[in-house]
N, C-alpha and C positions, 0 to 999 in steps of 0.2 A: 767379682773382683776385676778391675780393669788394669791394664798396663798403660801407663801414661809416659809419653816421650816428650821431654822438654828440649826445644831446639833454640839456642841462643845465637843471634847473628851479629850483635853489635861488636865493633872493633874496640869499644871502650869497655872498661871493667867496672870499677866502683862508681864511676860517674855516669854509667849507662842507665837511662830511665827504662828502657825496654827490659833490661835484666831485673830491675826492681819490680817491674810488673809481673814477670814470670815467677820471681821469688814470692811475691805476695799471693799469686795464684796458687802456687804449690802449698803454702802454709794454710790457706783457706780451704783448699780441696782436701788436704789431709785431715782436717778437723771433721769434715763431713763424710769422708770416704776413707776411713783409717786402714781398710784392708787393701787399698789400691797400691800398686807398685810403680815407682818412678825410675826412669832412666834419663840420661842426659846426653845430648849430642851437641858438641861445640863446633860452630862453623864460623865464628867471628874471630876469636882469639887464637884458634888453631886452624891452620891452612887446610882447605879441602882442595885436592888436585883438580884442575880444570880438565875437562875431557880433551882428548887429542886424537890424532889419526889412528893410533894403536887401539884406543878405546872404541872408535867407530868401527874399525875393521873387526873387532871381536863382537861388539854388540849386535851387529846385523848378521852374524853367522849363527844358525841354530845350534843350541848347546851340543846336540849329538854329533854335529859336524866339526866342532872346534878341535884344533890340535892343542897340545899342551902349551905350545908357544903363544898362539893367539888367545888362549883363555886368560893369559896373564893381563891382558888389556882391561879386563873388567873384574878382576879379583876384588879390588876395593869397592867397586860399585856393587858387586854381589853381597858384600858384607853390609853395606848401608841398606840395601833393599831388604835383606833378611831381617835386619833390625827393625826397619820401618814396618814391615808386614806383621811382625810379632806384637805390635802395639795396637791398641784400639782407640786411643785418644792422643791427639797431638796438640802441643802448645808451642806456637812459634812466637818468640820475642824478637822483634826487629825494628830498627830505626828506619826512617826514610832518608836515603842518601840521594840527593839530586833527583828527587821526585820518584825514585825507584827503590830497589832493595840493595843491600850490601853485596859485593862481588862474591863473598864466601857463601852466602845463601844461594846465589845464582848457581855457583859451581855445585853445591849440594843438590839442588833441584835437577841440574843436568845429569848428575850421577844416578838419580832416582828415576828419571824419565826414560824408561827402557821399554822398547816395543816387546810385547809378549811377556813382560814382567809386571809392569804397572799399568799398561794400556795396550790396545791393539786396534787394528782396523777391523770393522765388523765383517767385511767380506774376506779378510785375509790378504787383501791387496790395497794399495793406496786408493782410498775412495772418499776421503774427507769425512768419513763417519767414524768418529773415535769412540771406543768403548773402554771405560775405566775398569780395571781389574781388582781394585780395592773396594771391598764391600763392608758395610756396617761399621764405618769409621766416623769419628767426630773430631773436628779441628777447631781450636781457638787461635786466632791471630791477634796478638797483642802488639800494637805498633806505637811508636813514638815519633812525633813530627814537630818540626820547628814552627811551622805556620799553622793555619787553620783553614777550614772551608773545603776540605777534600772529600767530604762525604757525599752520598747520593743527593743529587739536585742542589748541591752547594756550589758556590762561585768557582772553586778550584777543582771541581770534580774531574775536569778534562786533563788536569795535570797529575792525577793520582795514578802512577804506574807501580805503586807499591801493593796495597791491599787488593786492588782490582786484579792485578796480575796473579797474585798468590791464590786468590779465590778461583780464578780461571784455570790455572795450571794444575792445581790439586783437584779441581773438579774434573778435568780431563782424566785424571788417574782414578776417578770414581768416588772421591770424597765430596759429598754434596751437603752434608751437615756442617756448615762452617759459620762460626760466630766471629765477628770483628769488633774489637774494642780498641779505640785509638786515643792516645794521650796527645793532645795538640798544644800549641802555644809555648813550646820550650824556649824559643828565641825571644819571646816577649818578657819572660821572667816575671818577677814580682807577683802582685796579687792576681793578675790574669792567669798566670801559670798555676798558682796555688789553687785557684778555683777549679781549673781543669783537672788537677790531680785529685781534688776532693771528689769530684763527680765520677771520675774513672775508677777510683778505688772503691767507691760505693757500689758501682756496677760489678766490679770483680767480687766483692764480698757477697753479692746476691746470687752469684753462680752456684 
């Protein structure tokens, strides 16, 4: 039995294509894995606090040395990290905004990216050698994008700061098994977009 965490990042609701992707993923996965448990973390329609000076002051103090006052800076971060660690499979549904990710998803990642919680320096001191602390995890990144050509060796690959960033940052945390499925061509609409949807939903169904 797996615990699956669905993370939705779009600021749109019913008109969001990334949310439709995660919904389809869940329905398909449930049919094949009926014993698995699903949880949801909303980072698009519900604000995730950005990290601030109080957060930084708390995060870089070892837990045993924190006072009750400076512990409050990372209380919400602790909740998110605990939830994240409890799951074995992650599904991120995210649109591409300005060639990157929504601000809510960035804030969520900032809350998760904690030294000695989800990653560490190998030597214990800043050495440029990052070690991820999350083991045996699997991630699916389901993205929606207005244009096309953002994949590996495609014409707009150099403009993709969405899935490339997500793969990199969660890789730093130790998640190496990452699958990316992207729905492109939303801005074109019509038959071009319908063809893209057919191909992507077929891929999702095969998972």
